[in-house]
C-alpha positions, 0 to 999 in steps of 0.5 A, a space after each residue: 928317481 922314481 920308477 912307476 910300475 904300470 900294470 894292466 887292470 880290467 874294469 867295467 865301463 859304461 856301454 853307451 849303446 846299451 845305456 841309451 837303449 835303457 834311457 830311450 825306452 818308451 814311457 810304457 816300459 820304463 817310467 822317468 822315475 825308473 830311469 832316474 833310479 837306473 842312473 843313480 845306480 850307474 853313478 855308484 859303480 866306480 869301475 865295478 859291475 855291482 853296487 849296494 845302496 839301500 832303497 832308503 838311500 836311493 830314495 833319499 837321493 831322488 826324493 822318492 819313497 822306498 816303495 817307489 824305489 822298489 817299484 822302479 827297481 822291479 821295472 828295471 829288472 823286468 826290462 833287463 837292465 838290472 839284476 838284483 842279488 838279494 842279501 840275507 845279511 841283516 844289519 841292526 841300526 841303533 834303534 833296533 830296526 833291521 835293514 837289508 841292502 840288496 846288491 845291484 848287478 849292472 853288468 848287462 849295460 857295461 863292458 869290460 876294458 883293460 886300462 893302465 894303472 900305476 901300482 903305488 905300492 910298488 913305487 913306494 917299495 922301490 923308493 924305500 929301496 933306493 933310499 936304503 941303497 943311498 945310505 
């Protein structure tokens, strides 16, 4: 018989009202390109408040140049939807170029939520103990 260990975990979830404020911003404040970059970053969070795709990766996803992505990120920062945490660690690619990936903090448009999760490590440990007891 399996015993499931359910634990509480706090994760970040989208705050619909705050996200709608960003998406409903007038074109003069946030262009459609900036809103697409915003949605691209949101799609990378997975329950956390930050993500760190490169500007090249965002651009490839949205058919934008890295320069266009930077321009849209600047507008999102100015609007208060994104906080950029500059990463100073450099990665060197195989062709010798240096790439730096910033971290994007989206906590301004998120809220914390407590959820129940199954602790699989506890279940596995308990199952092993039950097998050892039966032998």
